[in-house]
C-alpha positions as CSV (number, residue, x, y, z in Angstrom):
1,X,100.8,8.1,26.3
2,X,100.5,12.1,26.6
3,X,104.2,13.2,25.4
4,X,103.4,17.0,25.6
5,X,101.6,16.7,29.3
6,X,104.2,14.1,30.4
7,X,106.8,16.9,29.6
8,X,105.4,20.0,30.8
9,X,104.3,17.9,34.3
10,X,108.5,16.7,34.6
11,X,109.6,20.4,33.6
12,X,107.3,21.8,36.6
13,X,107.9,18.9,39.3
14,X,111.9,19.6,38.7
15,X,111.9,23.5,38.4
16,X,110.2,23.2,41.9
17,X,113.2,21.4,43.8
18,X,116.2,23.3,45.1
19,X,119.9,21.3,45.0
20,X,119.4,21.2,49.1
21,X,116.2,19.1,48.8
22,X,117.7,16.2,47.4
23,X,121.0,16.8,48.8
24,X,122.9,18.2,46.6
25,X,125.0,21.6,46.5
26,X,123.7,24.2,45.6
27,X,127.4,25.3,44.1
28,X,127.8,28.2,41.7
29,X,124.4,30.7,41.2
30,X,122.0,28.8,38.9
31,X,120.6,30.6,35.8
32,X,117.3,28.9,36.0
33,X,115.2,27.7,38.8
34,X,115.1,24.0,40.4
35,X,117.4,21.2,39.6
36,X,119.2,20.7,36.0
37,X,118.0,18.3,33.7
38,X,121.4,16.5,34.4
39,X,120.9,16.4,37.7
40,X,117.7,14.6,37.8
41,X,119.0,12.2,35.2
42,X,121.9,10.9,37.7
43,X,119.1,10.7,40.6
44,X,116.7,8.7,38.7
45,X,119.5,6.1,37.1
46,X,118.7,7.3,33.5
47,X,120.8,9.1,31.1
48,X,120.6,12.6,30.5
49,X,120.0,12.3,27.2
50,X,116.7,10.4,27.6
51,X,115.1,12.6,30.7
52,X,116.0,15.6,27.9
53,X,113.7,13.9,25.4
54,X,111.1,13.0,27.9
55,X,110.7,16.6,28.7
56,X,110.9,17.8,25.2
57,X,108.3,15.4,24.7
58,X,110.0,13.1,22.1
59,X,110.8,9.9,23.9
60,X,109.1,6.7,23.6
61,X,107.0,5.2,26.2
62,X,109.1,4.8,29.6
63,X,109.1,1.7,31.7
64,X,107.5,1.7,34.8
65,X,110.9,0.9,36.5
66,X,112.1,4.1,34.6
67,X,109.1,6.3,35.9
68,X,109.3,4.8,39.3
69,X,113.2,6.4,39.2
70,X,111.9,9.7,38.0
71,X,109.6,9.9,40.7
72,X,111.8,9.2,43.1
73,X,114.3,11.5,41.8
74,X,111.3,14.2,41.9
75,X,110.5,13.5,44.8
76,X,107.2,13.0,43.7
77,X,103.8,12.4,46.3
78,X,101.4,9.5,46.1
79,X,99.1,11.1,43.8
80,X,101.5,13.2,41.5
81,X,103.5,9.6,40.8
82,X,99.8,8.1,40.0
83,X,99.6,11.2,37.3
84,X,103.0,10.5,36.0
85,X,102.3,7.1,35.1
86,X,98.9,8.2,33.7
87,X,100.4,10.6,31.3
88,X,103.1,7.9,30.3
89,X,100.2,5.6,29.5
90,X,100.8,2.8,32.1
91,X,98.1,3.1,34.2
92,X,94.6,2.0,33.1
93,X,92.9,5.6,31.5
94,X,89.2,5.4,31.6
95,X,87.9,5.8,27.5
96,X,85.2,8.1,26.5
97,X,83.0,10.6,28.4
98,X,83.1,10.9,31.9
99,X,80.1,9.8,33.8
100,X,77.1,11.9,34.6
101,X,74.9,9.2,36.0
102,X,74.0,9.1,39.5
103,X,72.9,5.7,40.6
104,X,69.4,6.0,41.8
105,X,70.4,4.1,44.9
106,X,72.8,7.5,45.7
107,X,69.9,10.0,45.0
108,X,67.8,7.5,47.1
109,X,70.6,8.5,50.2
110,X,70.5,11.7,49.6
111,X,66.9,12.5,50.1
112,X,66.7,10.0,53.6
113,X,70.1,12.0,55.2
114,X,69.0,13.6,58.4
115,X,69.9,17.2,59.2
116,X,72.9,16.8,56.2
117,X,73.5,18.6,52.8
118,X,74.7,16.4,50.5
119,X,75.2,16.6,46.7
120,X,77.0,14.8,44.0
121,X,79.6,15.9,41.7
122,X,80.8,14.5,38.4
123,X,84.7,14.6,37.3
124,X,84.3,18.2,35.5
125,X,82.8,19.6,38.8
126,X,78.7,19.4,37.5
127,X,76.5,19.2,40.6
128,X,74.9,15.9,39.5
129,X,72.6,15.4,42.3
130,X,71.5,17.2,46.1
131,X,69.2,17.1,48.7
132,X,66.5,20.1,49.5
133,X,69.1,21.2,52.5
134,X,71.9,21.3,50.0
135,X,69.8,23.3,47.7
136,X,68.8,26.2,51.1
137,X,72.6,25.8,52.1
138,X,74.0,26.3,48.7
139,X,71.2,27.4,45.8
140,X,68.4,26.4,44.0
141,X,70.2,24.0,41.6
142,X,67.2,22.9,39.9
143,X,66.5,26.1,38.3
144,X,70.4,25.9,36.6
145,X,71.3,24.6,33.4
146,X,73.8,22.1,33.9
147,X,76.3,24.7,32.6
148,X,75.7,26.8,35.7
149,X,75.4,24.0,37.9
150,X,79.2,23.5,37.0
151,X,81.1,24.2,40.5
152,X,84.7,25.2,38.6
153,X,82.5,27.6,36.5
154,X,81.4,29.4,39.8
155,X,84.9,29.5,41.1
156,X,86.6,31.1,38.0
157,X,84.0,33.8,36.5
158,X,85.4,35.0,33.0
159,X,86.6,38.5,34.0
160,X,90.1,39.9,34.4
161,X,89.7,39.9,38.2
162,X,88.6,37.3,40.2
163,X,85.0,37.2,41.3
164,X,83.0,37.2,44.5
165,X,83.5,33.3,46.0
166,X,80.9,31.3,45.4
167,X,78.3,30.6,48.1
168,X,80.4,32.9,50.5
169,X,82.8,30.4,51.4
170,X,85.4,31.5,53.2
171,X,88.3,29.5,52.1
172,X,88.1,30.3,48.6
173,X,91.8,30.6,47.5
174,X,91.7,27.0,48.7
175,X,88.8,25.8,46.7
176,X,90.1,27.2,43.7
177,X,93.4,25.5,43.8
178,X,91.9,22.3,44.7
179,X,89.2,23.0,41.5
180,X,92.5,22.9,39.1
181,X,94.2,20.3,41.0
182,X,91.4,18.1,40.4
183,X,90.6,19.1,36.7
184,X,94.3,18.2,35.7
185,X,93.6,14.7,37.0
186,X,90.2,14.8,35.1
187,X,92.1,15.1,32.1
188,X,94.5,13.0,32.3
189,X,92.0,10.3,32.7
190,X,89.5,11.6,29.7
191,X,91.8,13.5,27.1
192,X,89.3,12.9,24.8
193,X,86.0,14.1,26.2
194,X,84.9,17.1,24.9
195,X,83.1,18.7,28.1
196,X,86.1,18.1,29.8
197,X,88.6,19.5,27.4
198,X,86.3,22.3,26.1
199,X,85.9,23.3,30.0
200,X,89.3,23.8,30.4
201,X,90.1,25.5,27.6
202,X,87.3,28.2,28.7
203,X,88.6,28.6,32.2
204,X,92.0,29.2,30.7
205,X,90.9,31.5,27.9
206,X,88.4,33.2,30.3
207,X,90.4,33.4,34.0
208,X,94.0,34.7,34.3
209,X,93.5,32.9,37.8
210,X,92.6,29.5,36.6
211,X,95.2,29.9,33.9
212,X,98.0,30.4,36.0
213,X,97.1,28.0,38.3
214,X,96.9,25.7,35.6
215,X,100.6,26.3,34.7
216,X,102.0,24.9,37.8
217,X,100.7,21.1,36.9
218,X,99.6,20.2,40.5
219,X,97.4,17.3,40.8
220,X,97.2,16.6,44.4
221,X,94.0,18.4,46.2
222,X,94.1,18.6,49.8
223,X,91.5,17.4,52.1
224,X,88.9,20.0,53.5
225,X,87.3,18.5,56.7
226,X,85.6,21.7,57.9
227,X,83.9,24.8,55.6
228,X,82.4,28.1,56.4
229,X,79.5,29.5,54.5
230,X,78.2,33.1,54.3
231,X,74.4,32.2,54.0
232,X,72.2,35.6,53.4
233,X,69.8,34.2,55.8
234,X,71.8,32.2,59.2
235,X,74.7,34.1,58.7
236,X,78.3,32.1,58.7
237,X,77.6,28.4,59.3
238,X,80.7,26.2,60.0
239,X,80.0,22.7,59.0
240,X,82.2,19.1,58.6
241,X,83.0,18.5,55.2
242,X,83.1,14.8,54.2
243,X,83.9,13.8,50.6
244,X,83.5,10.2,49.5
245,X,84.5,8.6,45.8
246,X,82.3,6.9,44.1
247,X,84.8,4.7,42.5
248,X,82.7,3.2,39.8
249,X,81.4,6.3,38.4
250,X,84.4,8.5,39.2
251,X,82.0,11.0,41.0
252,X,82.1,12.4,44.6
253,X,79.6,12.4,47.3
254,X,79.9,15.6,49.2
255,X,78.4,15.7,52.7
256,X,77.9,19.0,55.1
257,X,76.8,18.3,58.2
258,X,77.4,20.0,62.2
259,X,77.9,18.4,65.5
260,X,74.5,17.8,67.5
261,X,73.5,20.8,69.9
262,X,75.9,22.9,68.0
263,X,74.6,26.4,66.6
264,X,75.6,25.3,63.4
265,X,73.2,22.5,63.6
266,X,70.4,24.9,64.7
267,X,71.1,27.1,61.7
268,X,71.2,23.6,59.5
269,X,67.7,22.9,61.0
270,X,66.3,26.7,60.1
271,X,67.5,25.9,56.9
272,X,66.0,22.4,56.2
273,X,62.6,24.5,57.3
274,X,62.7,27.5,55.1
275,X,64.1,25.9,52.2
276,X,65.1,27.6,49.1
277,X,62.8,30.5,49.4
278,X,65.0,32.1,51.7
279,X,68.0,32.4,49.5
280,X,68.1,36.0,47.4
281,X,68.1,36.2,43.6
282,X,71.6,37.4,43.1
283,X,73.1,34.0,44.6
284,X,71.2,31.9,42.4
């Protein structure tokens, strides 16, 4: 049970709710945002004292029934409810380190995919394996150190102001939100992994944008079905995006493809021929 993270998560979910969201009257002007603790306690059918202690990180582990009541009171989504159980220690937590080894069969699959850019990313957003077309579309990952292949670092460079969107993607803001949300879940699953905790600490200290989004305690990533890249050679290219979870390794297989016969498919085919030699040095 991570008492401090649990308390912070509960507080962040409570503060986003308005009385009318749960069928209550707004009443007199409120001094603080969101619902009051006693209101959540009533909705969850628990004592106010116990709920207050949960938010303060002083309560013992809640039962599954109590967590279900709190999840309903806070109007949590499925992903948020799962995260709540992880923080409370009532759901399995992957112990030790997150997996950075990719199954040989998955690597072979990447190499056999026709006209599809594909790569595997770890739970900590490191690109672990890729095919030639993914390198031509994004960058030559083989020329980078593992630290520089981390997409979270690329999304949140260490500076006072947000840098350029990696790979010229058009949905940069949404991508950054999803990175933060997924890393929040990763930390809950691997709270003792120094690679995970070190990455999050680095991003919080180096990127004001990451630190601001991290404090929101959001955990539910939004599925991305299409993504547009601005490539230095073929220009804008819009691709279908399919991401599949590799459950046994807690990794994601990401595939970019285009409808047959489309202009985007022709651009992918051209990149397949040209390879990484066409990528400008400053994009690597």
